[in-house]
N, C-alpha and C positions, 0 to 999 in steps of 0.2 A: 155672128154668133153673139147672143144676148148675153149681157153682164149685169150683175148686181151693182151697177156705179150710179151717182146721183150728182147733179151740178151743184158744186159748191165753189167757194174761194179757198185757194191754198192759204196757208198760215204766210203771214208777212213777217221776215226775219228784220231783225234789227242788226246794224253795223256793231261790232264789239271792238274797242280801241285794242290796239297790239299789246299793251301793258295788262289787259283785262282777260286776255285769253288764258283759260282754264285747263291747263296740261295734266291736273292731278288725277284724272279718271283714265289717262292713256293706259294701254294694255301692258302688262309686264312683258318682257322681251329678253329672250336669250341671244346674247351678243356675240358669241364665240364664232358664229358664221360670218360676221360682218364686219365691213369698215364703215364706222360711223362717220357722217359728213355734217351732222347737224342734231343737236338735242331736242330742241324747242322751235319748230316743228322737227320730228324725228323723220331723219332722212339717212339712209344706209344701204349699201351694196355688198355684194358676197365677194369674197375673194375670187380672183378669175379660174384658179384651177378647180375650186369646189363648183363655180357656176356651170361648168361644162362637163361634170362628172356624171351627170343625167340629161336624157334627152328632155324629160319632163321635169320641170323644176319643182322640187318640193316646196310648199308654202313656207315652210321654215328657212328656206334659203333664198327665196324671191325678193328682190329688191324691194326696199320700203319709200315711197316718195310720198311726203305729205306737205301741206301748205298750211296746217293749223293744227289744233287738239283732234283727237280721233273722238268723234261722238258716240256717246252710249245709246243706242237706239234699241227700242224693243221690238221685236219680228212682230209680235201679235198687235201692236198699234201703229205700225209703220203704215202711211199711206203713200201712193206716188200719183200725182196730179198731172192730167194729160189734157192738152188744149189745141185749138188752131186759132191762130189769129185772123179776124175777120178782114177781107181784102178792100173792104170800103174805109171810107173815111174816119169811121168811128174806132177802128182797130181794137173792137170788143174780142173777148176771150172766152169762149163757152169751155168751162172746165169740167171735166170728169175725174172721179176718184177711183182708184184701184187699191185694194187690200194687198197684202203680201199673199194670201190665201189665193186671192183672184189670179194673180201673176203666176203663181206656182201650179193652179189647177187647171185655168180655163183655156191655155193655149198648149201645143203641142211643145214638149221639151226638146231643145236642139241642143246638140253636143258640138263643139268645135275645139280644134287646137291651135292657139294663137300665140303669138309672142308679142308682149309688150316691150317697148324701148321710149324711155324718157328722151325728149328732144335734146336735153343736156348731156346725153351720153358722151364720154370722152371730151367734156369741156376742159380738162385739163391740159388737152393738147393747144386749145385755143387762148387759154391764160398765159402759157408759156411765150406766146407770140405778143400779147398785149392785154391790158386790162379788160376783163369781161364782168358782165352781170350775173350773178346767179350763184348756185351751189357748185363747188368746183368737184365735180364728179370725174372718176375714173371711167374705164370701159366696162363696169359692171352693172350698169343700170338697164340692164334688158334681162328678161327671163322668159320662159315658155311654159305654159300652163294648158290644162283642159278645163274649158269652162261650159256651163250647162246652164239653160234658161230658154225662155221664149224668144223668138224673132220680133225684133222691134218693128218689122214691116207689117206683120200679122196684127199686132196689137193697134196700130195705126190705122189699119184697114178697119178693124172693127170698132175701134173707140173714138179716133179723131174724126172717121168719117168725111175725108176731103172730098168735095163736091167735084163729081164725075166731069163736068163740062169744064173744071179749072186745074183738073189733075195734070194734062201736058204741061202746062204753063208753071205750075207750082213746082213740079218735080225739075224741071230747068233752072228755077231760079229761086225757090224757097230754101230755108234751113231748119234745122230740128236743133233746139238749144237744150242744154241738159242743166239742172242746177242740184247741188247737193245739200243734204240738211246737216250743214256744219257751218262753222265761222272760222275765217281765215283773216290774216293780217291786211291782205291787199284789198279787199272787197267785202261785201256784207257775207257771200257764201263764195264756194268754188263753183264756177260755171265755165261752159264751153258749148260748140255748136259744129254741127257737121252738115254738108248739103243735103238737102231732102232726098236727092237721087240715089246718093250712098245709103241712106236709111231704107229706103224702099226698094233698093235691088235685092231680089231673093238671092242672087249669087255674092251679095256684098256682105252676108253673114254677120250683119250687126245684131247682137242679141243684148237682152236683159238678164244678167248673168246672177244666179244667187247661190250657185256651186262652183268650187274652185277644185280640181283634181278629186273631184268625186265628194267632196265635203262642203259644208256651208261655207261661205267666205269667212275668214278671218277679218276681225276688226280693221287690222292695218290695211286688208286689201278691199274693203269697201262693203263690209256689212251694214245692213242685209241684201243690198241690191247694188250693182253697178253696171254700167254700159261697158260693153266690150266692142269696141270699133277696130277690127282686124286690120292691119296693113295701113293703119293711119298711127302717129305719134302718140304716146301713151297719154299726154294730156287730155284728148278727146275722149278717153274711155272713163267717164265720169263714176266717182264713188260715191256712196252715201246717197243714191239717187233719189230725190224727191219731187222733182218737176220736170215735165218733157213739154216743151211748146214749139208748134209748126208755126214759122214766122216769116216774114218777107226778108229779113236780114239777118246777117250773123247775130250771134249772141253778143249783147252789150257788156258781158262779163269783163272785167280787168283782164282775165286771162286769155280772152280772145281778141280783145282789141289791143292792148298794152303789153303782150308778152308773146312768147312762141312766134315770133317771126324774124327772118333773116334779115337784118338791117344793112343797108350799103357800108362799104369800108371806111367812108368818111364820117359815119355818124359815132360818137362816143358820148361819155357822160355830159359832155358840154353842151351839145346840141340834140339830145335824143328826144325830148318832147316834141319836137317839130317832125319826126320821122314816122312815129307810130302810125298815123292815119293813111299813109302812102305805101305801106308794106303789106304784102299779103300775108293772111294766117296760114300756118303750116297745115297740112293735111297729110298726105301719105310721106311714108318715110324714104328715105334715100338708100342706097346700097350700101352695106356697112360689112366689114370683115375685121376679125381680131384674133391675134393670137393669145392664146390663155394659158398655154403650158408649152414651153418653160417661161419661166418670168425672168425679167431682168435681174442680173446678178445671181441668178440662181445657180448653184454647183449642182450637175447632173451626174449620179454615181451609176453610169450604165455603158454598156457598149455601144447601144445605139439609142437614139433620142427620138421620142415620139413628140411632135410639134402637133398640137391640138387647138382648136378655138370655134369660134362661130361665125356664121355670116347670116344675112337677112337683108330683104329689099322689101319694099313697100308695094301697095296695090295688087297684093297676091301673085306677085312676079317669082320665079322659082329662081334659084342660085344654080346656075348651069355650069361654072368652072370658077375653081380657085386655084392660086398660083402662089408658089413660095418660092422667094429667094433667100439663098444663104450668103449672099455678098453685097448686101445693101441695095439691091434692085437692078444689078448689072445683069443677071442671068436668072431666069424664072424655070420652073417646072411645075407641072400638074400636082395636086395632093393626090395620094392613094385612095381616100375614101371620102365621099360626101353623104351624110344621112340627112335626108329632108322628105318629109311625106306631105303629100296633097290633101286638102280637105275629100273626104270619099264622096261628097255630094255636090259641091260647087266646083271640085277639081282646083281651087285656087291654093297658093302657098302661103298660107298665113303664118306657119311656124317656121322657125328658124332652122338653118342647116347647120349640123355638127361636122366639122370635117377634120382629118387627121393625115398626117405624113411621117412615115418612119426615115430617120435621117441616120447615116452611119456616123459620120463625124461633125462635129461643130468646133470651129477653131475659135480661140480667146478673142481673136479680133473680128470675128464674124458678126454681121449685123442681119438677124432675120426680119423679113419684110414679107406683108401678105397682102394680096388684094383678090377682090371677087368681081365676077360679071354676072349680071342677071340676065334673066331670058328676052330683056328688051335690048342687051347690049350694053346696058350702063356699068360703069365700072367706078372707081374712087381715084380722086386727085392725088398727086404726088405730094404735095404740101398742104398744110392746113388752111382753109379759105376763112380768115378772122371776121368776125361779126361781134358786135357789142354785147349781145344776149348770150353769146356763146353756145348757139346751137347748132345741130345737124353736122357735126364734125366728123367726117367719114374719110378724112385723109389716109392713104395706106397706112397700115399699122407696123410699127418697128418695135423690135426687141434686141437689145445689143448686151454685151458682157455676160453672155452664158458661159459658164465653165463646166467643160466636160472632163471628169476625173480619168486618166487613164485606168484601164481595168487589165489586171494580170491575164496573161494568155494561158489558156488551159492546156 
């Protein structure tokens, strides 16, 4: 496919000091749906009962994860720069530029339903074990939306033009890095990368999304363009997308090299600097399952209690069983209902599962516990596995001290 692109150099961004970051142009926000975890940058998660009230999360409920001010980007002026780094010693990059009009009109529009989950979801559980580094999130930094835009593999085939004689080796070893048109306190801009094999997999469903739930992206969620990397931690779905580079190594960004890694249990604030280069960067999500209602210390005024929550796994794996315990994990029963829909084209399970079970009686001393199994047989550990960065906590989820008020008999 021919495109009206031309070779240029992408703009060179300058790092801005943390105290000089300008938050005055952040969008206005309605906060009634959220538990705010940080104001600058703004980070917030919805309450858990609200989170699972819809299978598709409305944009006004979708969690908000930011590392700096929200850029005020103009759609008509925004360009995305795409290049392939040469494999010879020169390392030169032949850049191409696409306008938003190009991206929105020159390739087929693909729509996928996919859940994004912050790698720090449920960090509060690890913080109870020992000090962790990061925003102390609860269990609400996950949401499910309908995303639309062209497939990244189609754009890379047409624009990046990976040499056919190098295609096999490059897909096996190369990466695709993404950079945002923003400023953050940790680096020049937000950046991340994924393996080229994920980007080029037609069943991998990586898209450049300009719509969320049938509407243009909101500024908090990446307007005008973001990557959606389904099945991976949310950190790889870069917002405010400006640069895409096919390169022989992972992104050099702080967020790829010195963040979003499971560090060994002997690593803490005293020796963390020695550990970053030896730990693998996170990609696919692990299996996760959470009780969203009832909540801890909730008073339930009904004869029967509906226990409800979400479950998710990475890599497009389905949730095939969810088990609930009313006695702290001594005995288990399957839930009554699991709603999870595969992608109609790829057949992959990028969206979460919403599950529920009706329970006749909950004793005051009861502890509700839930666990899930995915289609590869993966399940959750019984206790939190602590790591200094506080990521990927998927221990079985517990809710205690639910009070069920006795109801008069009819």
